[in-house]
C-alpha positions as a Markdown table, in Angstrom:
| # | Residue | x | y | z |
|---|---|---|---|---|
| 1 | Unk | -56.5 | -81.9 | 149.5 |
| 2 | Unk | -59.4 | -81.7 | 147.1 |
| 3 | Unk | -58.5 | -77.9 | 146.9 |
| 4 | Unk | -59.2 | -77.6 | 143.2 |
| 5 | Unk | -62.8 | -78.6 | 143.9 |
| 6 | Unk | -63.4 | -75.6 | 146.1 |
| 7 | Unk | -63.1 | -73.0 | 143.3 |
| 8 | Unk | -66.6 | -73.7 | 141.9 |
| 9 | Unk | -68.5 | -73.9 | 145.2 |
| 10 | Unk | -69.7 | -71.6 | 148.0 |
| 11 | Unk | -66.7 | -71.6 | 150.3 |
| 12 | Unk | -67.2 | -72.0 | 154.1 |
| 13 | Unk | -64.1 | -71.1 | 156.1 |
| 14 | Unk | -64.2 | -73.2 | 159.3 |
| 15 | Unk | -61.9 | -71.6 | 161.9 |
| 16 | Unk | -61.0 | -73.4 | 165.1 |
| 17 | Unk | -58.2 | -74.2 | 167.6 |
| 18 | Unk | -57.5 | -76.9 | 170.1 |
| 19 | Unk | -60.5 | -75.9 | 172.1 |
| 20 | Unk | -62.9 | -75.7 | 169.2 |
| 21 | Unk | -61.9 | -79.2 | 168.1 |
| 22 | Unk | -63.8 | -80.7 | 171.1 |
| 23 | Unk | -67.3 | -79.5 | 170.2 |
| 24 | Unk | -69.9 | -79.6 | 167.4 |
| 25 | Unk | -68.2 | -76.9 | 165.3 |
| 26 | Unk | -67.0 | -79.1 | 162.4 |
| 27 | Unk | -70.2 | -81.3 | 162.5 |
| 28 | Unk | -72.3 | -78.2 | 162.1 |
| 29 | Unk | -70.1 | -76.8 | 159.5 |
| 30 | Unk | -70.5 | -80.0 | 157.4 |
| 31 | Unk | -74.2 | -79.9 | 157.8 |
| 32 | Unk | -74.4 | -76.2 | 156.8 |
| 33 | Unk | -72.2 | -76.9 | 153.8 |
| 34 | Unk | -74.6 | -79.6 | 152.6 |
| 35 | Unk | -77.5 | -77.2 | 153.1 |
| 36 | Unk | -75.8 | -74.5 | 151.0 |
| 37 | Unk | -74.2 | -76.9 | 148.5 |
| 38 | Unk | -70.8 | -75.6 | 149.7 |
| 39 | Unk | -67.2 | -76.6 | 150.2 |
| 40 | Unk | -65.3 | -76.5 | 153.4 |
| 41 | Unk | -61.9 | -74.9 | 154.0 |
| 42 | Unk | -60.6 | -75.7 | 157.5 |
| 43 | Unk | -58.1 | -73.3 | 159.2 |
| 44 | Unk | -56.6 | -74.7 | 162.4 |
| 45 | Unk | -54.7 | -72.1 | 164.4 |
| 46 | Unk | -52.0 | -73.4 | 166.9 |
| 47 | Unk | -51.4 | -71.0 | 169.7 |
| 48 | Unk | -47.6 | -70.8 | 170.2 |
| 49 | Unk | -48.0 | -69.6 | 173.8 |
| 50 | Unk | -49.4 | -73.0 | 174.8 |
| 51 | Unk | -46.3 | -74.7 | 173.5 |
| 52 | Unk | -43.4 | -72.3 | 174.2 |
| 53 | Unk | -42.9 | -73.1 | 177.9 |
| 54 | Unk | -39.2 | -73.8 | 177.6 |
| 55 | Unk | -36.2 | -71.6 | 177.9 |
| 56 | Unk | -34.5 | -73.5 | 175.1 |
| 57 | Unk | -35.3 | -72.2 | 171.7 |
| 58 | Unk | -34.5 | -75.7 | 170.2 |
| 59 | Unk | -37.0 | -77.3 | 172.5 |
| 60 | Unk | -39.6 | -74.8 | 171.6 |
| 61 | Unk | -39.1 | -75.4 | 167.9 |
| 62 | Unk | -39.2 | -79.1 | 168.5 |
| 63 | Unk | -42.4 | -79.0 | 170.4 |
| 64 | Unk | -44.1 | -76.8 | 167.8 |
| 65 | Unk | -43.1 | -79.2 | 165.1 |
| 66 | Unk | -44.4 | -82.1 | 167.1 |
| 67 | Unk | -47.7 | -80.3 | 167.7 |
| 68 | Unk | -48.1 | -79.4 | 164.0 |
| 69 | Unk | -47.4 | -83.1 | 163.0 |
| 70 | Unk | -49.9 | -84.3 | 165.6 |
| 71 | Unk | -52.6 | -81.9 | 164.4 |
| 72 | Unk | -51.9 | -82.7 | 160.7 |
| 73 | Unk | -52.3 | -86.4 | 161.3 |
| 74 | Unk | -55.7 | -85.9 | 163.1 |
| 75 | Unk | -57.0 | -83.5 | 160.5 |
| 76 | Unk | -55.9 | -85.5 | 157.5 |
| 77 | Unk | -57.8 | -88.6 | 158.9 |
| 78 | Unk | -60.8 | -86.5 | 159.7 |
| 79 | Unk | -60.9 | -84.7 | 156.3 |
| 80 | Unk | -60.7 | -88.0 | 154.5 |
| 81 | Unk | -63.5 | -89.5 | 156.6 |
| 82 | Unk | -65.7 | -86.5 | 155.9 |
| 83 | Unk | -65.0 | -86.6 | 152.2 |
| 84 | Unk | -65.7 | -90.3 | 152.0 |
| 85 | Unk | -68.9 | -90.1 | 154.0 |
| 86 | Unk | -70.4 | -86.8 | 152.8 |
| 87 | Unk | -68.8 | -86.3 | 149.4 |
| 88 | Unk | -68.3 | -82.6 | 149.9 |
| 89 | Unk | -65.2 | -80.7 | 148.8 |
| 90 | Unk | -62.9 | -80.1 | 151.8 |
| 91 | Unk | -59.3 | -79.1 | 152.5 |
| 92 | Unk | -57.4 | -77.9 | 155.6 |
| 93 | Unk | -54.6 | -75.6 | 156.6 |
| 94 | Unk | -52.6 | -75.4 | 159.8 |
| 95 | Unk | -51.0 | -72.2 | 161.0 |
| 96 | Unk | -49.2 | -71.2 | 164.1 |
| 97 | Unk | -49.5 | -67.7 | 165.6 |
| 98 | Unk | -52.1 | -65.1 | 166.5 |
| 99 | Unk | -55.6 | -66.4 | 166.0 |
| 100 | Unk | -57.2 | -63.1 | 164.8 |
| 101 | Unk | -54.3 | -62.1 | 162.5 |
| 102 | Unk | -54.2 | -65.5 | 160.8 |
| 103 | Unk | -57.9 | -65.6 | 160.3 |
| 104 | Unk | -58.0 | -62.1 | 158.7 |
| 105 | Unk | -55.0 | -63.0 | 156.5 |
| 106 | Unk | -56.7 | -66.3 | 155.3 |
| 107 | Unk | -60.0 | -64.5 | 154.6 |
| 108 | Unk | -58.2 | -61.9 | 152.5 |
| 109 | Unk | -56.4 | -64.6 | 150.5 |
| 110 | Unk | -59.3 | -67.0 | 150.0 |
| 111 | Unk | -62.4 | -64.8 | 150.1 |
| 112 | Unk | -65.0 | -67.2 | 151.5 |
| 113 | Unk | -68.7 | -66.5 | 151.4 |
| 114 | Unk | -69.2 | -67.8 | 155.0 |
| 115 | Unk | -67.0 | -67.8 | 158.1 |
| 116 | Unk | -67.8 | -70.5 | 160.7 |
| 117 | Unk | -66.8 | -70.0 | 164.3 |
| 118 | Unk | -67.8 | -71.5 | 167.6 |
| 119 | Unk | -70.5 | -69.5 | 169.4 |
| 120 | Unk | -68.4 | -68.8 | 172.6 |
| 121 | Unk | -69.1 | -65.6 | 174.4 |
| 122 | Unk | -66.2 | -66.3 | 176.8 |
| 123 | Unk | -63.7 | -65.5 | 174.1 |
| 124 | Unk | -62.2 | -62.0 | 174.4 |
| 125 | Unk | -63.0 | -61.2 | 170.8 |
| 126 | Unk | -66.8 | -61.7 | 171.5 |
| 127 | Unk | -66.8 | -59.0 | 174.2 |
| 128 | Unk | -68.5 | -56.4 | 172.0 |
| 129 | Unk | -72.0 | -55.5 | 173.2 |
| 130 | Unk | -72.9 | -53.7 | 170.0 |
| 131 | Unk | -72.3 | -56.4 | 167.5 |
| 132 | Unk | -72.7 | -60.2 | 167.4 |
| 133 | Unk | -69.7 | -60.6 | 165.1 |
| 134 | Unk | -66.1 | -60.4 | 166.6 |
| 135 | Unk | -64.5 | -57.0 | 166.0 |
| 136 | Unk | -61.7 | -58.6 | 163.9 |
| 137 | Unk | -64.4 | -59.6 | 161.3 |
| 138 | Unk | -66.0 | -56.2 | 161.1 |
| 139 | Unk | -64.8 | -55.6 | 157.5 |
| 140 | Unk | -65.9 | -59.1 | 156.3 |
| 141 | Unk | -68.9 | -58.6 | 154.1 |
| 142 | Unk | -70.1 | -62.3 | 153.9 |
| 143 | Unk | -72.1 | -64.3 | 156.3 |
| 144 | Unk | -70.8 | -65.4 | 159.7 |
| 145 | Unk | -72.1 | -68.7 | 161.2 |
| 146 | Unk | -71.6 | -69.1 | 165.0 |
| 147 | Unk | -72.0 | -72.8 | 165.7 |
| 148 | Unk | -74.1 | -73.5 | 168.9 |
| 149 | Unk | -74.1 | -76.2 | 171.5 |
| 150 | Unk | -76.5 | -78.4 | 169.6 |
| 151 | Unk | -76.0 | -80.3 | 166.3 |
| 152 | Unk | -77.5 | -78.7 | 163.2 |
| 153 | Unk | -80.0 | -80.8 | 161.4 |
| 154 | Unk | -78.9 | -82.7 | 158.2 |
| 155 | Unk | -80.4 | -81.6 | 154.9 |
| 156 | Unk | -82.7 | -84.6 | 154.7 |
| 157 | Unk | -84.6 | -83.2 | 157.8 |
| 158 | Unk | -86.7 | -80.1 | 157.6 |
| 159 | Unk | -84.9 | -77.0 | 159.1 |
| 160 | Unk | -86.5 | -74.8 | 161.7 |
| 161 | Unk | -85.5 | -71.2 | 161.0 |
| 162 | Unk | -86.1 | -68.1 | 163.0 |
| 163 | Unk | -85.1 | -64.5 | 162.5 |
| 164 | Unk | -84.5 | -61.6 | 165.0 |
| 165 | Unk | -85.9 | -58.4 | 163.5 |
| 166 | Unk | -86.9 | -57.9 | 159.9 |
| 167 | Unk | -86.5 | -60.2 | 156.9 |
| 168 | Unk | -86.1 | -57.3 | 154.5 |
| 169 | Unk | -82.3 | -57.5 | 154.0 |
| 170 | Unk | -82.3 | -61.3 | 154.1 |
| 171 | Unk | -84.7 | -61.7 | 151.1 |
| 172 | Unk | -81.9 | -60.5 | 148.7 |
| 173 | Unk | -79.2 | -62.9 | 149.9 |
| 174 | Unk | -78.7 | -65.8 | 147.6 |
| 175 | Unk | -77.3 | -68.1 | 150.4 |
| 176 | Unk | -80.3 | -67.3 | 152.7 |
| 177 | Unk | -82.7 | -68.2 | 149.8 |
| 178 | Unk | -80.8 | -71.4 | 149.3 |
| 179 | Unk | -81.1 | -72.2 | 153.0 |
| 180 | Unk | -84.9 | -71.6 | 152.7 |
| 181 | Unk | -85.2 | -74.6 | 150.4 |
| 182 | Unk | -84.7 | -76.7 | 153.4 |
| 183 | Unk | -87.4 | -75.0 | 155.5 |
| 184 | Unk | -91.0 | -76.4 | 155.3 |
| 185 | Unk | -92.4 | -75.0 | 158.6 |
| 186 | Unk | -93.3 | -71.4 | 159.2 |
| 187 | Unk | -90.4 | -69.0 | 159.9 |
| 188 | Unk | -90.5 | -67.4 | 163.4 |
| 189 | Unk | -89.7 | -63.7 | 163.4 |
| 190 | Unk | -88.9 | -62.1 | 166.8 |
| 191 | Unk | -89.1 | -58.4 | 167.0 |
| 192 | Unk | -88.3 | -55.9 | 169.8 |
| 193 | Unk | -90.5 | -52.9 | 169.2 |
| 194 | Unk | -91.2 | -49.6 | 171.1 |
| 195 | Unk | -94.8 | -49.4 | 172.2 |
| 196 | Unk | -94.3 | -45.6 | 172.7 |
| 197 | Unk | -93.2 | -45.2 | 169.1 |
| 198 | Unk | -95.6 | -47.0 | 166.8 |
| 199 | Unk | -93.8 | -45.7 | 163.7 |
| 200 | Unk | -90.7 | -47.7 | 164.7 |
| 201 | Unk | -92.0 | -51.0 | 163.3 |
| 202 | Unk | -91.1 | -51.6 | 159.7 |
| 203 | Unk | -93.1 | -53.8 | 157.3 |
| 204 | Unk | -91.8 | -57.3 | 156.8 |
| 205 | Unk | -90.4 | -58.3 | 153.4 |
| 206 | Unk | -93.2 | -60.1 | 151.5 |
| 207 | Unk | -91.1 | -61.4 | 148.8 |
| 208 | Unk | -90.3 | -64.7 | 150.5 |
| 209 | Unk | -92.6 | -67.6 | 149.6 |
| 210 | Unk | -92.8 | -68.8 | 153.2 |
| 211 | Unk | -95.3 | -68.6 | 156.0 |
| 212 | Unk | -94.1 | -66.4 | 158.9 |
| 213 | Unk | -95.2 | -66.2 | 162.5 |
| 214 | Unk | -94.3 | -62.9 | 164.1 |
| 215 | Unk | -93.8 | -62.4 | 167.8 |
| 216 | Unk | -93.4 | -58.8 | 169.0 |
| 217 | Unk | -92.0 | -57.8 | 172.4 |
| 218 | Unk | -92.0 | -54.4 | 174.0 |
| 219 | Unk | -88.5 | -53.1 | 174.1 |
| 220 | Unk | -89.1 | -51.2 | 177.3 |
| 221 | Unk | -90.1 | -54.3 | 179.3 |
| 222 | Unk | -88.0 | -57.2 | 180.6 |
| 223 | Unk | -86.9 | -59.9 | 178.3 |
| 224 | Unk | -88.5 | -62.9 | 180.1 |
| 225 | Unk | -91.1 | -63.5 | 177.5 |
| 226 | Unk | -88.6 | -63.2 | 174.6 |
| 227 | Unk | -86.3 | -65.7 | 176.3 |
| 228 | Unk | -89.2 | -68.2 | 176.8 |
| 229 | Unk | -90.5 | -68.0 | 173.3 |
| 230 | Unk | -87.0 | -68.2 | 171.8 |
| 231 | Unk | -86.5 | -71.4 | 173.8 |
| 232 | Unk | -89.9 | -72.9 | 172.9 |
| 233 | Unk | -89.4 | -72.2 | 169.2 |
| 234 | Unk | -86.8 | -75.0 | 169.1 |
| 235 | Unk | -85.1 | -73.2 | 166.2 |
| 236 | Unk | -82.2 | -74.8 | 164.5 |
| 237 | Unk | -80.7 | -71.5 | 163.2 |
| 238 | Unk | -81.4 | -67.9 | 164.3 |
| 239 | Unk | -80.8 | -65.3 | 161.6 |
| 240 | Unk | -79.7 | -61.9 | 163.0 |
| 241 | Unk | -78.2 | -58.8 | 161.6 |
| 242 | Unk | -74.8 | -57.9 | 163.1 |
| 243 | Unk | -76.0 | -54.4 | 164.1 |
| 244 | Unk | -79.4 | -52.9 | 163.5 |
| 245 | Unk | -79.8 | -49.3 | 162.6 |
| 246 | Unk | -82.0 | -47.1 | 164.9 |
| 247 | Unk | -81.8 | -49.5 | 167.8 |
| 248 | Unk | -79.1 | -48.1 | 170.1 |
| 249 | Unk | -80.9 | -48.2 | 173.5 |
| 250 | Unk | -79.8 | -50.2 | 176.5 |
| 251 | Unk | -83.1 | -52.0 | 176.4 |
| 252 | Unk | -82.3 | -53.4 | 173.0 |
| 253 | Unk | -78.9 | -54.6 | 174.2 |
| 254 | Unk | -80.8 | -56.8 | 176.7 |
| 255 | Unk | -82.4 | -58.7 | 173.9 |
| 256 | Unk | -79.0 | -59.3 | 172.2 |
| 257 | Unk | -77.7 | -60.6 | 175.6 |
| 258 | Unk | -80.5 | -63.2 | 175.7 |
| 259 | Unk | -79.5 | -64.4 | 172.2 |
| 260 | Unk | -75.8 | -64.6 | 173.3 |
| 261 | Unk | -76.6 | -66.6 | 176.5 |
| 262 | Unk | -78.8 | -69.1 | 174.6 |
| 263 | Unk | -75.7 | -70.0 | 172.4 |
| 264 | Unk | -78.0 | -71.0 | 169.5 |
| 265 | Unk | -76.5 | -71.5 | 166.1 |
| 266 | Unk | -76.5 | -67.9 | 164.6 |
| 267 | Unk | -76.4 | -66.9 | 161.0 |
| 268 | Unk | -75.2 | -63.4 | 161.0 |
| 269 | Unk | -75.7 | -60.9 | 158.1 |
| 270 | Unk | -73.3 | -58.0 | 157.9 |
| 271 | Unk | -74.8 | -54.6 | 157.3 |
């Protein structure tokens, strides 16, 4: 429903399954859509393995049809409520099958600007230590938003934004610039630098008309201070690059592990 109204807006593909329906994923997606003046496309993936527990093929088909009908009823009610309350364009699709395959197929078909997933490091497709984004999204060139454990602030409240590493690439992204319109406080920038290599620190991008507060941490030391300051920043969204060139050491991976464990809402920029 309301599908014709998605064409002229920034499209946010919100992907979740039965587990994801129990958390803040959709609430945060709605608030992010309002911040970006975007539209929501929900993709609900039903896992057939959780239904096909019978030897009878007819019983399996019947149970899958019942599950689809139950999900459709809930989503239709939810989508109507969101549209009436928030007045944002929204539609939904229900598919049965492999999670990753269906997400990739839907992205190829609809070409969203943002993909929204739950920030869940327990999922097998989040097992990569190198990147923040699941491997099956490696070819997606848009933004990936990993919803955290807390609810994202609504547009009428000032957003607290932090970045891990440089702002250089972010300054050219139109959606990031749109997000900045909701930020009134200083942007926190956390950087892991090598004290033994003073040339490794790049200049921050000065094009943004925002005050920045920079915290630098020695990449060769433990991450205790980084973890503490990240927590104290009380940030609403942490912006990170999926992978950062020139930072391949095991010490750097420790900083990324701290970010994963905090399960903050992450806005990830693909390189």
